[in-house]
C-alpha positions as CSV (number, residue, x, y, z in Angstrom):
1,M,28.8,-23.3,28.5
2,C,28.3,-20.4,30.9
3,L,31.0,-18.4,29.1
4,A,29.3,-18.9,25.7
5,F,26.0,-17.8,27.1
6,A,27.6,-14.7,28.6
7,A,29.4,-13.8,25.4
8,T,26.1,-14.0,23.4
9,A,24.2,-12.0,26.0
10,A,26.9,-9.3,26.0
11,H,25.9,-8.4,22.4
12,G,22.6,-7.1,23.6
13,A,22.0,-3.5,24.4
14,V,19.5,-1.2,26.0
15,Y,19.2,2.0,23.9
16,R,16.5,4.0,25.5
17,T,14.2,4.0,28.5
18,Q,10.5,3.9,27.8
19,D,10.1,7.5,29.0
20,E,13.0,8.7,26.8
21,A,11.4,6.9,23.8
22,L,8.0,8.3,24.5
23,H,9.3,11.9,24.7
24,D,11.3,11.3,21.5
25,A,8.2,9.9,19.7
26,F,6.0,12.8,20.8
27,P,8.4,15.8,21.2
28,D,5.5,18.4,21.0
29,A,3.3,16.6,23.6
30,D,2.7,18.4,26.9
31,R,1.0,15.3,28.4
32,I,1.5,11.6,27.9
33,D,-1.0,9.5,29.8
34,A,-0.8,5.8,30.3
35,K,-3.9,3.6,30.5
36,V,-3.8,-0.1,31.3
37,F,-6.1,-2.4,29.5
38,V,-6.8,-5.9,30.7
39,L,-8.3,-7.8,27.8
40,D,-11.3,-10.0,28.5
41,D,-11.7,-13.3,26.6
42,A,-13.7,-11.7,23.7
43,Q,-11.1,-8.9,23.3
44,A,-8.2,-11.2,23.4
45,S,-9.8,-13.5,20.8
46,H,-10.6,-10.4,18.6
47,V,-6.9,-9.2,18.8
48,R,-5.7,-12.7,17.9
49,E,-8.1,-12.9,15.0
50,L,-7.2,-9.4,13.7
51,S,-3.5,-9.7,14.2
52,E,-3.3,-13.4,13.1
53,T,-0.7,-13.9,15.7
54,D,-0.4,-15.4,19.2
55,L,-1.2,-13.1,22.1
56,D,1.2,-13.9,24.9
57,R,-0.4,-11.5,27.4
58,R,-3.6,-9.8,28.1
59,I,-2.4,-6.8,30.0
60,W,-1.3,-3.8,27.8
61,T,-0.5,-0.2,28.5
62,V,-1.5,2.3,25.9
63,H,0.2,5.7,26.1
64,T,-1.8,8.6,24.7
65,A,0.1,11.8,23.8
66,H,-1.6,15.2,23.8
67,R,-0.6,18.8,23.1
68,A,-3.2,20.9,24.9
69,E,-6.4,19.1,23.8
70,E,-5.0,17.8,20.5
71,L,-4.3,14.1,20.3
72,Q,-0.8,13.5,19.0
73,G,-1.0,9.7,18.9
74,Y,-0.6,6.4,20.8
75,A,2.3,4.2,21.8
76,L,2.6,0.6,23.0
77,L,5.6,-1.1,24.5
78,D,6.0,-4.7,23.2
79,V,8.6,-7.0,24.8
80,R,9.0,-10.4,23.3
81,T,11.6,-13.1,22.8
82,V,13.1,-13.1,19.3
83,R,15.1,-16.3,19.3
84,T,16.3,-16.8,22.8
85,F,16.6,-13.3,24.1
86,P,14.2,-10.4,24.4
87,E,13.7,-7.2,22.4
88,A,11.7,-4.2,23.5
89,L,9.9,-2.1,20.9
90,L,7.9,1.0,21.2
91,I,5.2,0.9,18.5
92,V,4.0,4.5,17.8
93,L,0.6,5.0,16.1
94,T,-1.0,8.1,14.6
95,P,-4.3,9.4,16.1
96,D,-6.2,7.5,13.4
97,G,-4.4,4.2,14.0
98,A,-1.8,4.0,11.3
99,L,1.7,3.0,12.2
100,R,4.0,6.0,12.6
101,S,7.2,4.3,13.8
102,V,8.8,1.4,15.5
103,R,11.6,2.2,17.9
104,V,14.0,-0.4,19.3
105,L,14.4,0.3,23.0
106,A,16.4,-2.9,23.8
107,F,17.7,-5.8,21.7
108,H,19.5,-8.7,23.4
109,E,20.2,-10.9,20.5
110,P,23.5,-10.5,18.6
111,T,23.6,-7.1,17.0
112,E,23.8,-8.5,13.4
113,Y,20.2,-9.7,13.9
114,Q,18.9,-6.3,14.9
115,P,16.5,-4.5,12.5
116,S,18.1,-1.4,11.2
117,E,16.4,2.1,11.2
118,R,16.1,1.9,7.5
119,W,14.3,-1.5,7.6
120,L,12.0,-0.2,10.4
121,A,11.2,2.9,8.3
122,Q,9.4,0.8,5.7
123,L,6.7,0.1,8.2
124,G,5.7,3.8,8.6
125,G,2.2,4.5,7.5
126,K,1.1,0.9,7.4
127,R,-2.3,-0.2,8.6
128,L,-3.4,-3.7,9.6
129,G,-4.3,-5.7,6.6
130,P,-3.6,-8.9,4.8
131,D,-0.5,-7.5,3.0
132,L,1.2,-6.3,6.2
133,R,3.5,-9.4,6.1
134,L,7.0,-10.3,5.2
135,K,7.4,-11.0,1.5
136,R,4.3,-8.9,0.7
137,D,4.4,-5.2,1.8
138,I,7.4,-5.8,4.1
139,Q,10.9,-6.8,2.9
140,G,12.7,-9.3,5.0
141,I,16.1,-8.9,6.7
142,A,18.7,-11.2,5.1
143,G,20.1,-13.5,7.8
144,A,17.6,-12.2,10.5
145,T,14.3,-13.8,9.6
146,L,13.3,-14.3,13.3
147,S,13.9,-10.6,14.1
148,S,11.9,-9.4,11.1
149,Q,9.1,-11.8,12.0
150,S,9.1,-10.7,15.6
151,V,8.8,-7.0,14.6
152,V,6.0,-7.7,12.2
153,R,4.1,-9.7,14.8
154,A,4.5,-6.8,17.3
155,V,3.3,-4.3,14.8
156,R,0.3,-6.4,13.8
157,T,-0.6,-6.9,17.5
158,A,-0.3,-3.2,18.2
159,L,-2.5,-2.3,15.3
160,A,-5.1,-4.9,16.4
161,L,-5.0,-3.6,19.9
162,Y,-5.7,-0.1,18.5
163,Q,-8.8,-1.4,16.8
164,V,-10.1,-3.4,19.8
165,V,-9.3,-1.2,22.8
166,I,-9.0,2.3,21.3
167,H,-11.1,2.7,18.2
168,D,-13.9,0.3,19.1
169,Q,-14.3,2.0,22.5
170,N,-13.8,5.6,21.2
171,P,-15.0,5.5,17.5
172,A,-15.0,9.4,17.3
173,E,-11.2,9.5,17.8
C-alpha cells in the first residue's frame, strides 16, 4: 500500500516557485506588492455567491504588479486538492479584472490529468459570468474531469475575489 501511494505521488511535480511565476506573469513590472485579505462573513458569503463554489479559506493574498505608477495586473495563488493530491495555480488578472492567464506551479496528481497549456489558454480574457463553466464557454479535458473542474473553480473564485476585495474597495481601478 505504501509503495502504491509513493508511486502515485512521484508523478507530481513542482514547476515554478511563486516568485518565479509572478515575475514571468509580469515581466515588465518593477514592483510586485502583496496584500493579505481576511474575508469577513459578508465578504466570504459574497465570494461564494458570485463564484458559485465553496470557499475553503478566508485568507487570500493578492499580488499587485506595477511598472512605475502604471498598474500591470493582479495575481492570486490558489492551492486546492484535485482528487487526492494538491495543485497550485497562479491566477493572473488584468487591471480591469479579466482573466489573463492561469499558470500551473505544482501538480501532484498523475501527469496525464494535468491541464495542458493549450487547455488553460482557452480561459484567457474570460470574466465571471454564468457561462464560465465546463460544457459552456470552457471545453473539458477528456479523462481529467476533476482537474478541469478544479481549475474552473479556482478561476471563478479568483474573479469573485477581484470583485469583492479589489474592485468593490477601489472602484476607480
